[in-house]
N, C-alpha and C positions, 0 to 999 in steps of 0.2 A: 491781822493776817488780809489780804484782801479777798474780794466777794467770788474773784474769779479759784486765788489759794484753795479758797476753801472749798468749792462749790471740784477743786482735785481730791481735795483729801479723802473726802468726802468719800466720791466717787473711790480711792485707791480701800479706802478701805473695807467700799464692800464687793471690791472685789476680792476672790480665791485663787491665787498669786501656783500654781502646780499646774508641773508637764509631763510630757513624757516621754520616754528617751526618743531619737532614729526611731533605732531594734524594733519599737514595741511597733512605731506606724510602719514599718517594714510588713507588722503582723497584724495591726487591727483593719486594715488595709487591703493585703492579700497583693503587695506590692513584690517588686526585685525588683530593684537598683537598675536593669536591662531595659526596665518602661516603660521608667525615666529620664533615664538620658538623651537627650535633641528633645526635650522639653516643659514650657516652661509652664509649671508648677502655682500655686497660692494653697497656701494656707491661712483658712478662719472657719472661724480664729484660731488662735498657734499658741496665746497661753507659753506658759511658760515650759514651754517642748521643743528638745533638740534637734527635733527634724531640718529648720532651714540652719542651723549654725556647723551638723556637722555633715547634711546634708552638698556646701553650700563650699564645706573642703575634701567634699568625694568628686567635688566636677559640672554635682547637679547646674541645676536652675530655680529658689525655691524664692520664694518671699512669701514674707509674713503678714500675715496684719491682727491686731484685736487692743481695744478701743481700751490696757492696759500699757498702750505701749507710750502715750500719750506722757507716760511718769518717764523717768529716768533709767537705766540700769543698773544701778547702785543702788539707786532707791527700789527696784522690780527686788533684787536682790534679795534686798535688808527683807523685804517682806513678805515673798517666795522664805527663803529658811523659817517664818516664824508661824505660815500656813505651812509650811511641811510637817513640824512641830505639832501643831494642835489634831491636824490631820491626823497623827498614830497614834494623840489617843483615840482621840476618835473609833482608832482602825481596831487598839486593845476589844471595846466596849462589839464591835459590830466584826470581830471574828470571823461568824458564822457568817455574812451577809455577804463573802467573798467565799473567789476558788483561789485557792491558793499551791498552783498546780507550777503559772507562770515563777512569781515572786516568790520565795524556799520561806521565808516568815517574814515579822514587821523591820526589823536591823535589812534584811533586801530591796525592803519596798523603798527606804528612806534611802538608802545607796543608787540606787534606779534612781529616783523624784526629786535630790538633788541634785548628781547628778545630767539628766535633764537643762534643772534649772540655770546651773552654773554655769552650760557651755551654753545656752538662750543670752545670760542677762550676756555674762564675755560677750558675746556673738554679738550682739546690741549695737556696745561701745565702741568696738574696733569696724562694725558691719552697720551703723543708721540703715541708710540705703535701704539693706532688706524690711527692714521693721516699721509697717506703714503704719496710723493711727486709723482709728474706725471707731464711726461709732452704725452698730447693726440697725434695721437693713437699708442702712446707705451703703455702695462698697466704691470710695474714687477711683474709678479700672472703667478700663475702656470697654469694644462689646469684642467679648473671644479675645477675652490678651493672653485671657493662659490656654494649655491643652486640658493640664490636665489640674482640680481645682479640689481640695480632700478640705474636708471639715469633724471634727471629731469631738464627745463629746458636750456638744452642745444644743442643739437641735437630734433629741425628741426625749432630751433629759430634764427641761425646766418646763413640761403639762402645768406645773403646777403653778407657775410665774408669770413665761409667753404664751398668753394665749393664739388661735387657732391663726386665723390672719397677719402678727406676724410672724411665724414658722411659713406661711406660705408669699409674703412677701420677701422673708428672708433666702425662701427657695428658688424665688425669682433673681433678686440678686444674685446671688451664687450662682444661676444659670447664665445668664449676662453675662458675665465672663468670661462663662465658659468657650473653647473649642470643640472640648471634645469632650471630656463626662468631667459630669461632680458623682465625686464617693462622700455615705455617710453612713458613718457609726458611734454609739454605740444606736441600735432601733429602740429599745427599752428607755423608762425615764427613772428617780431615779431613785423612784423601787421595784426598777429590775420586771418589770407590766410594761410587751409594746405597749407603744407608740399607739390611747385612741384612734387617733386620723389619720393613723397612715395609709390602711387600704385605698383611705378618699381619695389619701393625695394621690397615692401609687396610680388610681383609673384616671384624677387630671392631666396625669403628667404620662398618661399616651395616649388622650384622644387628647392634648396638643403634642402630637406625638414625636414623643418624645420612648428610646426604650430601655427602661424599667425591670432594672432582677436581682432578688432581696436574695445575696450570699450570706453562706457560713463561713466567719473565718475562725485560721487556728492563732486564736487569743481571747480570750475568758477571763478576769478577772475578778468588777461584780456580777453578781451568777447572776443569768440567761444576757449578756449582753455577749453577742456572737456571733454579731452578723454583722450587713452591712448596707445598703439601699446604696445598687451604684445608679445610677440615669446619661445614658450618652445623650448626645445629639443626632442626628442621622443626618445626611450629606443627599 
């Protein structure tokens, strides 16, 4: 195996390829299809989510990007199925850390995760141009290329391994490619605690002229993960 191939293999091993369904996205980001029609939308990082696959079939204009997309859809499907099995074992052990109103039980959760993964990996094979490999905090898109940018389960969840400068650089890059608004969900870390630098980030964005709003949403699976941040560019 070459050095490059070995590097990619290690990168894939570090990635957990699990995603949410199209319906979950609408709930997480408090969106309606009417709001999305006629808009250019970016999902970043998109992981194994089916938002792009299902949305584009419905006539929406969505691009997904993620570091995982350096790998093929078939390889990611195999990796994702393994990750889902591992995650379900974790769910059994940490059942009380989650709100089970949206999903009825672990088999129901697994069904949603497998559905998202299957739709995503199949669409990657059929519509590869919609899935762009990226390594944040850099994005290969033009300024104001997308009307709406969505970012789920990344910022600010990994505050134990992604430092404050990384969050700032990534936010700046997401806003650079955003024409109208950026929505981020959730606003807590993996322990369910509000991201400690969030108020500083909100203050900084407001000083720079953005309209920033914390909004409660009708979706909570991880305890306390029930709000999003909407950042609008004012013209």
